[in-house]
C-alpha positions in Angstrom: -13.4 34.0 14.5 -12.2 34.8 11.0 -12.4 32.6 7.9 -8.8 31.5 8.2 -9.4 30.2 11.8 -12.4 28.0 11.0 -11.6 24.3 11.3 -11.6 22.3 8.1 -14.2 19.6 7.7 -12.8 16.2 8.7 -11.4 14.0 5.9 -13.1 10.8 4.9 -11.6 7.4 4.2 -13.2 5.3 1.4 -12.2 1.7 1.3 -13.2 -1.2 -1.1 -13.2 -4.5 0.6 -12.8 -8.0 -0.9 -13.9 -10.1 2.1 -11.6 -9.0 4.9 -9.0 -7.5 2.6 -8.8 -3.9 1.5 -8.3 -3.6 -2.2 -8.5 0.2 -2.4 -8.0 2.9 0.2 -8.6 6.6 -0.5 -8.5 9.6 1.9 -9.9 13.0 0.9 -12.2 15.8 1.7 -15.9 14.8 2.0 -17.1 15.9 -1.5 -14.2 14.1 -3.2 -14.7 11.0 -1.0 -18.4 10.9 -1.9 -17.6 11.0 -5.6 -14.9 8.3 -5.2 -17.3 6.1 -3.2 -19.9 6.5 -5.9 -17.5 5.5 -8.6 -16.2 2.5 -6.7 -19.8 1.3 -6.0 -20.5 1.4 -9.8 -17.1 -0.3 -10.6 -17.2 -3.0 -7.9 -20.9 -3.8 -7.6 -20.4 -7.0 -5.6 -17.8 -5.6 -3.1 -18.4 -3.8 0.1 -17.5 0.0 0.0 -17.2 2.0 3.2 -16.9 5.7 3.7 -15.8 6.6 7.2 -14.5 9.7 9.0 -10.7 9.7 9.5 -10.0 9.5 13.2 -7.1 11.6 14.3 -5.6 10.4 17.5 -5.5 13.1 20.2 -2.9 13.4 22.9 -4.1 14.1 26.4 -2.0 16.4 28.5 
């Protein structure tokens, strides 16, 4: 397998929650998502911040 055929790491979805409402939603590569999550945790100390993998639906044949 060559370098161009390697799968990319899965994207991450960072969300900032105000109760049950999403106030910020950001999708990016894992390092950028971690940096964004860290910034949102500093900015919104009392709100819940999640960092989850992006789930891509697959089609079964």
